[in-house]
C-alpha positions in Angstrom: -45.5 -11.9 101.7 -47.1 -13.9 98.9 -50.8 -13.4 98.6 -53.0 -16.4 99.3 -55.6 -17.3 96.6 -59.0 -15.6 96.9 -60.8 -18.9 97.5 -58.9 -19.3 100.8 -59.6 -15.8 102.0 -63.3 -16.1 101.2 -63.6 -19.4 103.0 -61.7 -18.1 106.0 -64.0 -15.0 106.2 -67.1 -17.2 106.0 -65.9 -19.1 109.2 -66.2 -15.9 111.3 -68.8 -16.6 114.0 -69.5 -20.2 112.9 -69.7 -22.7 115.8 -66.6 -25.0 115.8 -68.8 -28.1 116.2 -70.4 -27.3 112.9 -67.1 -26.9 111.0 -66.9 -29.1 107.9 -63.8 -31.0 106.8 -63.0 -28.2 104.3 -63.4 -25.6 107.1 -60.8 -27.5 109.2 -58.4 -27.6 106.2 -58.8 -23.8 105.8 -58.3 -23.2 109.6 -55.1 -25.4 109.7 -53.8 -23.7 106.6 -54.3 -20.3 108.2 -52.1 -21.4 111.1 -49.4 -23.4 109.3 -49.5 -22.2 105.7 -47.1 -19.3 106.3 -44.4 -21.9 107.2 -45.5 -24.7 105.0 -44.9 -22.6 101.8 -41.2 -23.2 102.5 -41.6 -26.9 102.6 -42.3 -29.4 99.8 -45.3 -31.6 100.1 -43.0 -34.6 100.6 -42.0 -33.2 104.0 -45.7 -32.8 105.0 -46.5 -36.3 103.9 -43.5 -37.7 105.8 -45.0 -36.1 108.9 -48.3 -37.9 108.1 -46.3 -41.1 107.8 -44.5 -40.4 111.0 -47.8 -39.8 112.9 -49.2 -43.0 111.3 -46.3 -44.9 112.8 -46.8 -43.4 116.2 -50.5 -44.2 116.0 -49.6 -47.9 115.3 -47.3 -47.9 118.3 -50.0 -46.5 120.6 -52.5 -49.1 119.3 -49.9 -51.9 119.7 -49.4 -50.8 123.3 -53.1 -50.6 124.0 -53.0 -46.8 124.5 -56.4 -46.1 122.8 -57.0 -42.7 124.4 -53.5 -41.5 123.4 -54.2 -42.8 119.9 -57.4 -40.6 119.7 -56.4 -37.4 121.5 -52.8 -37.2 120.3 -51.8 -39.4 117.4 -55.0 -39.0 115.3 -55.3 -35.3 116.1 -51.7 -34.6 115.0 -52.1 -36.8 112.0 -55.3 -35.0 110.9 -53.4 -31.7 111.3 -50.6 -32.7 109.0 -53.1 -34.2 106.5 -55.0 -30.9 106.4 -51.6 -29.1 106.0 -50.8 -31.3 103.0 -54.2 -30.7 101.3 -54.3 -27.0 102.2 -50.8 -26.4 100.7 -51.9 -27.6 97.3 -55.4 -26.1 97.4 -54.7 -22.6 98.8 -51.0 -21.7 98.3 -50.2 -19.2 95.5 -49.0 -20.6 92.2 -45.6 -18.7 92.6 -44.6 -20.6 95.7 -45.5 -24.0 94.1 -43.4 -23.6 91.0 -40.6 -25.9 92.2 -42.9 -28.4 93.8 -43.4 -31.6 91.8 -47.2 -31.6 92.5 -47.4 -27.8 91.9 -51.1 -26.7 91.4 -52.1 -29.9 89.8 -54.4 -31.0 92.6 -56.6 -28.0 92.1 -56.7 -28.1 88.3 -58.9 -30.1 86.0 -59.5 -33.7 86.9 -62.1 -36.4 87.0 -63.7 -34.9 90.1 -64.6 -31.8 88.1 -67.8 -33.4 86.9 -69.1 -32.3 90.3 -69.9 -28.6 90.9 -68.0 -26.4 93.3 -64.4 -25.4 93.7 -61.7 -28.0 94.3 -61.7 -29.2 97.9 -60.9 -32.2 100.0 -64.6 -33.0 100.6 -65.2 -32.8 96.8 -62.5 -35.5 96.2 -64.0 -37.6 98.9 -67.5 -37.2 97.4 -66.3 -38.2 94.0 -64.7 -41.4 95.3 -67.5 -42.1 97.8 -70.8 -40.6 96.6 -72.5 -41.7 99.8 -71.9 -45.3 98.9 -69.0 -47.7 99.1 -66.6 -47.0 96.3 -66.3 -50.7 95.5 -69.6 -52.5 95.9 -71.7 -49.3 95.3 -74.0 -49.9 98.3 -74.9 -47.4 101.0 -74.0 -50.1 103.6 -71.0 -51.9 102.3 -71.3 -55.6 101.5 -67.7 -56.1 100.4 -66.9 -58.2 103.4 -69.2 -60.9 102.0 -67.0 -61.0 98.9 -63.8 -59.9 100.5 -61.4 -62.1 98.4 -63.1 -61.0 95.2 -62.8 -57.3 95.9 -59.3 -57.6 97.3 -58.2 -59.2 94.1 -60.2 -57.0 91.7 -57.1 -55.3 90.3 -55.4 -58.6 89.6 -55.5 -60.4 86.3 -57.6 -63.4 85.5 -60.6 -63.2 87.9 -63.6 -65.5 87.1 -66.4 -64.2 85.0 -68.8 -63.9 87.9 -66.3 -62.0 89.8 -65.8 -59.5 87.0 -69.5 -59.0 86.8 -69.7 -58.4 90.5 -67.0 -55.7 90.4 -68.5 -54.2 87.2 -72.0 -53.9 88.8 -70.5 -52.2 91.8 -68.7 -49.7 89.5 -72.0 -49.0 87.7 -73.8 -48.3 91.0 -71.0 -45.8 92.0 -71.3 -44.0 88.6 -75.1 -43.8 89.0 -74.8 -42.4 92.6 -72.2 -39.9 91.5 -74.6 -38.3 89.0 -76.9 -37.3 91.9 -74.3 -34.9 93.2 -74.0 -33.0 90.0 -76.9 -31.0 91.5 -75.6 -28.1 93.5 -77.9 -28.6 96.5 -77.0 -32.3 97.0 -73.4 -31.4 96.5 -73.4 -28.6 99.1 -75.2 -30.8 101.6 -72.4 -33.2 101.5 -69.3 -30.9 101.4 -70.7 -28.6 104.2 -71.6 -31.5 106.5 -70.0 -31.0 110.0 -66.9 -33.1 110.4 -68.3 -35.5 112.9 -71.4 -36.1 110.8 -69.1 -37.0 107.8 -67.1 -39.3 110.1 -70.3 -40.9 111.4 -71.5 -41.4 107.8 -68.4 -43.4 106.9 -68.5 -45.4 110.2 -72.1 -46.3 109.4 -71.3 -47.2 105.8 -68.6 -49.6 106.7 -69.8 -50.8 110.1 -70.7 -54.3 108.8 -67.3 -54.9 107.2 -65.3 -53.5 110.2 -67.3 -55.0 112.9 -65.2 -58.2 113.2 -61.9 -56.4 112.4 -59.4 -55.7 115.2 -58.2 -52.1 115.7 -54.7 -53.0 114.7 -55.9 -54.5 111.4 -57.7 -51.3 110.6 -54.6 -49.3 111.4 -52.6 -51.6 109.1 -55.1 -50.9 106.3 -54.8 -47.2 107.0 -51.0 -47.3 106.8 -51.4 -49.1 103.4 -53.4 -46.1 102.1 -50.8 -43.7 103.5 -48.2 -45.6 101.5 -50.2 -45.4 98.4 -50.4 -41.6 98.6 -46.6 -41.7 99.0 -46.3 -43.8 95.9 -48.1 -41.2 93.8 -46.0 -38.4 95.3 -42.9 -40.4 94.4 -44.2 -40.9 90.9 -45.0 -37.2 90.3 -41.5 -36.3 91.7 -39.9 -38.8 89.3 -41.8 -37.2 86.4 -40.6 -33.8 87.4 -37.0 -35.0 87.7 -37.2 -36.8 84.4 -38.5 -33.6 82.7 -35.6 -31.6 84.2 -33.2 -34.3 82.9 -34.8 -34.1 79.4 -34.4 -30.3 79.4 -30.7 -30.7 80.3 -30.2 -33.1 77.5 -32.1 -30.8 75.0 -34.9 -33.4 74.5 -32.5 -36.2 73.5 -34.8 -38.7 75.3 -38.0 -39.6 73.5 -40.4 -40.5 76.3 -43.3 -41.1 73.9 -41.5 -44.2 72.6 -40.8 -45.3 76.1 -44.5 -45.2 76.9 -45.3 -47.1 73.8 -42.7 -49.7 74.7 -44.1 -50.1 78.2 -47.7 -50.6 76.8 -46.3 -53.3 74.4 -44.4 -55.1 77.2 -47.5 -55.2 79.3 -49.5 -56.9 76.5 -52.2 -54.3 76.9 -55.6 -54.4 75.2 -56.3 -52.6 71.9 -57.6 -49.4 73.5 -54.3 -49.0 75.4 -52.4 -49.6 72.3 -54.4 -46.9 70.6 -53.7 -44.6 73.5 -50.0 -45.2 73.2 -50.1 -44.4 69.5 -51.9 -41.2 70.2 -49.3 -40.3 72.8 -46.6 -41.1 70.4 -48.0 -38.6 67.9 -48.2 -36.0 70.6 -44.6 -36.4 71.6 -42.9 -36.7 74.9 -44.6 -33.6 76.5 -48.1 -35.1 75.9 -47.0 -38.5 77.1 -45.7 -37.0 80.4 -48.8 -34.8 80.8 -51.0 -37.9 80.4 -49.1 -39.9 83.1 -49.0 -36.9 85.4 -52.8 -36.2 85.1 -53.5 -39.9 85.8 -51.3 -39.9 88.8 -52.9 -36.7 90.2 -56.4 -38.2 89.8 -55.1 -41.3 91.6 -53.6 -39.1 94.3 -57.0 -37.4 94.9 -58.6 -40.8 95.3 -55.9 -42.1 97.6 -56.3 -39.0 99.8 -60.0 -39.8 99.9 -59.2 -43.4 101.0 -56.9 -42.0 103.8 -59.8 -40.1 105.2 -62.1 -43.1 104.9 -59.7 -45.2 107.0 -59.3 -42.5 109.6 -63.0 -42.7 110.1 -62.7 -46.5 110.4 -60.1 -46.1 113.1 -62.2 -43.5 115.0 -65.2 -45.8 114.8 -63.3 -48.8 116.2 -61.7 -46.7 118.9 -65.2 -45.6 119.9 -66.2 -49.3 120.0 -63.2 -50.1 122.2 -63.9 -47.2 124.6 -67.6 -48.0 124.8 -66.8 -51.6 125.7 -64.2 -50.6 128.3 -66.5 -48.0 129.9 -69.6 -50.2 129.6 -71.5 -47.4 127.8 -74.4 -48.1 125.5 -73.0 -46.0 122.6 -70.0 -44.2 121.3 -69.6 -41.0 123.4 -66.9 -38.8 121.9 -66.7 -36.2 119.1 -63.6 -35.9 117.1 -63.9 -32.1 116.8 -63.7 -31.9 120.6 -60.3 -33.7 120.5 -59.2 -31.3 117.7 -60.4 -28.2 119.7 -58.4 -29.3 122.8 -55.3 -29.4 120.6 -55.7 -26.5 118.3 -58.1 -24.2 120.2 -57.1 -24.3 123.8 -59.1 -22.8 126.7 -59.5 -19.0 126.3 -58.5 -18.9 122.6 -61.1 -17.6 120.1 -59.3 -19.0 117.1 -57.3 -22.0 116.0 -53.7 -21.7 117.1 -50.5 -23.8 116.8 -50.5 -26.2 119.7 -46.7 -25.9 120.1 -46.1 -22.1 120.1 -49.7 -21.0 120.8 -49.6 -18.5 117.9 -51.6 -18.0 114.8 -50.0 -18.0 112.3 -47.4 -20.3 113.7 -44.0 -18.9 114.6 -41.2 -19.4 111.9 -39.0 -21.0 114.5 -41.7 -23.3 116.0 -40.6 -26.6 114.4 -36.9 -26.0 115.0 -37.7 -25.2 118.7 -39.9 -28.3 118.8 -37.2 -30.6 117.5 -34.5 -28.9 119.7 -36.7 -29.5 122.8 -37.1 -33.1 121.7 -33.3 -33.5 121.4 -32.9 -32.0 124.8 -35.6 -34.3 126.3 -34.0 -37.4 124.7 -30.6 -36.3 126.0 -31.9 -35.9 129.5 -33.8 -39.2 129.4 -30.6 -40.9 128.1 -28.5 -39.2 130.7 -30.9 -40.1 133.5 -31.1 -43.7 132.3 -27.4 -43.9 132.0 -26.9 -42.5 135.4 -29.5 -45.0 136.8 -27.7 -47.9 135.2 -24.3 -46.6 136.4 -25.7 -46.2 140.0 -27.2 -49.7 139.9 -23.8 -51.2 138.8 -22.0 -49.4 141.6 -24.6 -50.6 144.1 -24.0 -54.2 143.0 -20.2 -53.8 143.2 -20.4 -52.2 146.7 -22.8 -54.9 147.8 -20.3 -57.6 146.7 -17.3 -55.8 148.2 -18.9 -54.8 151.5 -18.0 -58.1 153.4 -14.3 -57.5 152.4 -14.5 -53.9 153.4 -16.2 -54.6 156.8 -13.6 -57.2 157.5 -10.8 -54.7 157.2 -12.3 -51.6 158.9 -10.8 -51.4 162.4 -12.8 -48.6 164.1 -16.0 -50.1 165.6 -18.0 -46.9 165.1 -17.2 -46.9 161.4 -17.9 -50.6 161.1 -21.3 -50.1 162.7 -22.2 -47.1 160.5 -21.2 -49.0 157.3 -23.0 -52.1 158.3 -26.2 -50.1 159.0 -26.0 -48.4 155.6 -25.3 -44.9 157.1 -22.6 -44.2 154.6 -22.7 -40.4 154.6 -22.3 -40.4 158.4 -19.5 -43.0 158.2 -17.6 -40.9 155.6 -17.9 -37.8 157.8 -16.7 -39.7 160.9 -13.8 -41.3 159.0 -12.8 -37.9 157.5 -12.7 -36.5 161.1 -10.6 -39.5 162.4 -8.2 -39.4 159.5 -7.6 -35.7 160.0 -6.6 -36.5 163.6 -4.2 -39.2 162.5 -6.5 -42.2 163.2 -8.3 -44.7 161.0 -5.6 -44.4 158.3 -6.7 -47.4 156.3 -10.4 -47.1 157.3 -10.9 -43.7 155.6 -10.5 -45.0 152.0 -12.4 -48.2 152.8 -15.4 -46.2 154.1 -15.3 -44.1 150.9 -15.4 -47.4 148.9 -18.7 -48.2 150.7 -20.3 -45.2 148.8 -22.4 -45.6 145.7 -20.9 -42.4 144.2 -17.9 -42.9 142.0 -16.6 -39.4 143.1 -16.1 -40.9 146.6 -14.0 -43.7 145.1 -11.9 -41.1 143.3 -11.4 -39.4 146.6 -10.2 -42.7 148.1 -7.8 -43.0 145.1 -6.4 -39.6 145.8 -5.8 -40.5 149.4 -4.0 -43.7 148.4 -1.8 -41.8 146.0 -0.6 -39.2 148.6 -0.5 -41.3 151.8 2.3 -43.9 151.9 0.9 -45.4 155.1 -2.1 -47.2 153.4 -1.9 -50.9 153.1 -1.9 -53.0 149.8 -5.2 -54.7 150.6 -7.0 -51.3 150.4 -5.4 -50.7 147.0 -6.4 -54.1 145.8 -10.1 -53.7 146.8 -10.3 -50.3 145.1 -8.6 -51.6 142.0 -11.1 -54.5 141.8 -14.0 -52.1 142.3 -12.8 -49.9 139.4 -12.3 -53.0 137.2 -15.8 -54.2 137.9 -17.1 -50.7 136.9 -15.1 -50.8 133.6 -12.6 -48.2 134.7 -9.6 -50.2 133.6 -7.1 -47.4 133.5 -7.9 -46.4 137.1 -7.8 -50.1 138.2 -4.4 -50.6 136.7 -3.0 -47.3 138.2 -4.3 -48.2 141.7 -3.1 -51.9 141.5 0.4 -50.8 140.3 0.6 -48.5 143.3 -0.5 -51.3 145.6 2.0 -53.6 144.1 4.9 -51.2 144.8 3.8 -51.0 148.5 3.5 -54.7 148.8 7.0 -55.1 147.4 8.3 -52.5 149.9 6.5 -54.2 152.9 7.3 -57.7 151.6 3.7 -58.8 152.1 4.0 -62.0 150.1 0.3 -63.0 150.0 -0.8 -59.5 148.9 2.1 -59.3 146.5 0.8 -62.4 144.7 -2.8 -61.3 144.7 -1.9 -57.9 143.3 0.3 -59.5 140.6 -2.6 -61.8 139.6 -5.0 -58.8 139.5 -2.6 -56.7 137.4 -1.9 -59.6 135.0 -5.7 -59.9 134.5 -6.2 -56.1 134.1 -3.4 -55.9 131.5 -5.0 -58.7 129.5 -8.5 -57.2 129.8 -7.2 -53.8 128.6 -5.5 -55.6 125.7 -2.3 -53.7 126.7 0.3 -55.2 124.4 3.1 -53.2 125.9 2.4 -55.0 129.2 2.1 -58.5 127.7 5.5 -59.7 129.1 4.6 -58.4 132.6 1.2 -60.1 132.3 2.8 -63.5 131.5 5.4 -63.0 134.3 2.9 -62.0 137.0 0.3 -64.7 136.1 3.0 -67.4 136.2 4.3 -66.2 139.6 0.7 -66.1 141.0 0.0 -69.7 139.8 3.3 -71.0 141.4 2.7 -69.1 144.6 -1.0 -70.0 145.0 -1.4 -73.6 143.9 -5.0 -74.9 143.9 -6.5 -71.4 143.7 -8.7 -71.2 140.5 -8.2 -67.4 140.1 -4.5 -67.3 139.2 -5.0 -70.3 136.9 -7.9 -68.6 135.2 -5.9 -65.4 134.8 -3.0 -67.3 133.3 -5.4 -68.9 130.7 -6.9 -65.5 129.9 -3.4 -64.0 129.4 -2.5 -66.8 127.0 -5.8 -66.2 125.1 -5.3 -62.4 124.8 -1.5 -62.2 124.2 -0.9 -65.6 122.5 0.9 -65.3 119.2 -0.4 -68.6 117.8 -3.5 -70.8 117.8 -1.6 -73.3 120.0 -1.0 -70.7 122.7 -4.6 -69.6 122.6 -5.8 -73.3 122.9 -3.4 -73.6 125.8 -5.2 -70.7 127.4 -8.5 -72.4 126.8 -7.3 -75.5 128.5 -6.0 -73.6 131.5 -9.4 -71.8 131.9 -11.1 -75.2 131.7 -8.8 -76.5 134.5 -9.7 -73.5 136.6 -13.4 -74.1 136.0 -13.1 -77.6 137.4 -11.7 -76.2 140.7 -13.9 -75.1 143.7 -15.0 -71.4 143.8 -14.5 -70.9 140.1 -16.4 -68.2 138.1 -18.4 -69.5 135.2 -19.2 -66.0 133.9 -15.5 -65.2 133.5 -15.0 -68.6 131.9 -17.7 -67.7 129.3 -16.1 -64.3 128.7 -12.7 -65.9 128.1 -14.1 -68.5 125.6 -15.7 -65.6 123.6 -12.3 -63.8 123.6 -10.6 -67.1 122.4 -13.1 -67.5 119.5 -12.4 -63.9 118.4 -8.6 -64.3 118.6 -8.7 -67.5 116.6 -10.8 -65.8 113.9 -8.3 -63.0 113.7 -5.5 -65.5 113.2 -7.4 -67.6 110.7 -9.9 -65.2 109.0 -11.0 -67.3 106.1 -11.6 -71.0 105.5 -9.9 -72.1 108.7 -12.3 -70.1 110.9 -14.5 -73.0 111.6 -11.5 -75.3 112.3 -10.1 -72.6 114.7 -13.2 -72.7 116.8 -13.4 -76.5 116.8 -11.3 -76.8 119.9 -13.5 -74.6 122.0 -16.1 -76.1 124.4 
């Protein structure tokens, strides 16, 4: 096992016996690192920051849905844990394990924050950016909201002189306040501040500016800061990749000249031009080191901004809960939410909330994601089953009048009418076994909302030659409505053979009409000729009925070889629509099919013309 830096072990030892409510921000970073560091050493920081980004997205979703308690006790707690994991990785992991990481040990090496005493820490970066005053206006109680447009545009070119002076004076106040914390006592007072005291300090500092901001707007600002951290991680990764590329090309790329060119294109002031000249003399290595160090300093400051906006979110959530609960003041402590998650009842130390171990089990995240996949599959399966059952219920409800009209046994008829389907199936099964209720048995099975019962009815139809064509037609229609076209065709073809044997002319025409439609709906090209034949016979045999006419039109639309045939199908469907008892939903379905067929025939410039004949 790779040994952790001494600083980490010392801080961890100092936490022995310290009350959790008094833990500072840096204490929490150390504790989270003690749990997850053993696994995080095998992950790049980009992975950890993606987790922060993921939690930020879930936080936004909770806020959007009005789930404020969930945002506090789950999303912010998880987010804070991943944030501490990210910081802890670069502060406390051994140098050997960070060699391949683009950020490496840069966050704990020399930087602008080193004007302050003490070892590198998250609280130190925050103090450097926010020396107990707003980092922009320089006041203990931020007044930026009074000049919001000015400070929002402070990084843009061309502000008015008075605006430049306002920004400059704020910068001077920040520098002045920062010098106070070069003294070790003042510095320690800040970095050892209990977490909730630090949070309350930020809430108080920005209370005026955030008072009139909605929670979702604060969350949006926070996500912006998360993105800015990601921007610096990407830039550092790009520098590392570029260095590797230079090495492969044996230094063929002169990056110093690239930097000089960039400065020139930006039209930078003289001091930047001098910097570019200096970098050019130092060569590519110095140029890249300069850019890397600047990015690392920016990364520290952006991480400080992330914490500042977490405090803003916590403050606003407190306001929301206070207003909802009609309480005089904010009544929650963030450390208590963290303790519920990472130090459950009975535990004397921080543990992983998922596996309950410290350090976290190596397989913990894999198990976590596997469980999520299983949960999602179960949810999807349950939802699919629910939708499937609802569709069957709708089909059975629509078919029930036809079913009841054909059931001959009064007992079975009564049970089906009363919704006692299980009892009806058992009674029908008993009667069928005794040679009675031959046609009733499959009809009763069709009254069930379970597709397996329909399949039982299909098996009965296949083996029992005594069953009548109407039963086959009703079952085929039910399968078609459920989207089981193969079963619908199989049952309808069996019913057609029986109708031909029994010479039942009406049922014969109905089954031919149904089969013609099912062939077209299944886009069964090998059955196209039969579909035309059956639909034509049904139209001739059942004049004035919109169903055969509609089927004939659909057959022409699906199997027509030319635009004229498809348009003929459209006209037939329109004629069917004008007749009583026509089905507009089917008409709309057929028009959509016609539009698709016409596009297939004329895929380019004539597509618009092809659709012109459609209603």
